[in-house]
C-alpha positions, -999 to +999 in steps of 0.1 A: +591-369-252+578-342-275+590-343-311+597-313-333+578-318-366+600-312-397+601-321-434+637-329-447+651-324-482+668-357-489+676-351-526+711-364-534+718-369-497+736-400-486+712-423-468+724-456-453+699-484-447+710-515-426+688-544-434+675-560-466+640-574-458+605-562-466+606-534-440+639-521-454+624-522-488+594-501-479+618-476-463+639-476-493+611-471-518+600-440-500+636-427-498+640-431-535+608-412-542+623-384-522+654-384-543+679-398-517+711-414-527+706-448-510+733-472-497+724-506-483+742-530-459+728-565-456+737-602-458+705-608-479+683-586-501+646-590-509+638-597-546+628-561-550+659-547-535+680-571-557+663-555-587+669-519-574+706-529-569+708-544-606+690-512-619+715-490-601+689-473-579+707-484-547+743-492-539+755-521-517+781-511-493+787-544-479+772-577-464+784-568-428+781-536-409+811-515-404+813-481-387+832-466-417+800-471-439+784-443-420+810-418-430+793-387-447+758-401-442+731-376-437+706-401-424+707-437-412+679-463-409+684-496-389+659-522-399+675-555-390+660-583-369+692-582-347+684-559-318+721-557-307+733-545-341+704-520-343+714-506-310+751-504-321+742-487-353+721-461-333+749-455-308+775-449-335+753-427-356+745-405-327+781-402-317+788-391-353+760-365-352+739-384-378+701-387-378+692-422-371+659-442-369+657-478-354+625-492-368+599-497-341+622-485-315+618-448-307+640-449-276+670-459-299+662-432-324+667-395-326+640-392-351+609-412-358+590-416-392+554-406-391+524-422-409+520-403-441+492-393-465+505-381-499+485-366-528+510-351-551+525-322-533+502-326-504+519-343-476+501-350-442+521-366-415+504-383-386+524-392-354+515-404-319+551-396-308+558-433-308+531-441-283+507-460-308+518-464-344+485-485-349+465-454-340+486-433-363+479-457-391+441-456-383+441-419-384+460-420-416+434-443-432+406-420-421+423-389-436+431-407-468+394-410-475+390-373-469+419-360-490+415-376-524+432-373-557+416-340-564+440-323-539+469-333-561+454-316-591+443-286-571+479-280-559+493-285-594+470-259-606+477-234-577+515-239-581+513-229-618+490-201-612+511-187-583+539-180-607+516-161-630+501-141-601+534-132-585+549-121-620+522-093-619+541-075-591+510-067-573+510-056-536+515-083-510+479-075-498+464-081-533+484-114-536+471-126-503+436-117-513+438-135-546+454-167-531+428-169-503+399-164-529+413-193-550+415-215-519+380-205-506+364-209-540+345-240-553+374-250-575+384-280-555+349-294-557+349-287-594+381-306-599+365-335-581+337-333-606+361-327-636+339-296-643+367-278-663+343-251-675+333-241-640+369-240-629+377-218-658+348-194-650+360-191-614+395-184-624+385-158-649+364-140-622+392-141-595+422-135-617+405-111-642+420-129-671+409-151-700+411-188-692+396-216-712+386-252-700+415-264-720+439-240-702+427-255-669+433-292-682+470-280-693+476-265-660+470-297-640+490-320-664+521-335-648+552-324-667 
């Protein structure tokens, strides 16, 4: 099977997770980072999930699975050690037109979760279409060494500069030229070295505006 790659906005979407162990915990941590409204069904919860429940980060629908719990769900993840239950969840979710993933069983899922590298707004997804998750993990580890923390700062800088550049109401051709000059410059390497003066000099040349090293530091601060 050939999968169609896609990134999904889960902010405030109802996501139901069946299972309360360490695998469910890892899935839920990622879902919470993406702003999902997470509901859980499980007889037992890991200590971390109990803390999430106490803190109001997740909601417990029940200890035993019921079809009604899937109502209005945008996405479902089945991560129990009960293969029969996982298969039932998958079948019901599909019949209801809901995206469903059964952990480690692509055949029972209508979407799979890739191995991910994340540096701020940079998100790189690696998938072997379910053929070898171990290989996907190995590739992710290699890419993680290549794409370091400087990419997070670079994208913070570019995101804030983009607003200023677009506010100038230049032609599409001029905007494209500026954006490509920024990406092709030595700014990324300078961020890696924390050479704020060199970055400011590059930005002044490309953008034709006064920028100080202090301005650069403020640009990459997380609000």
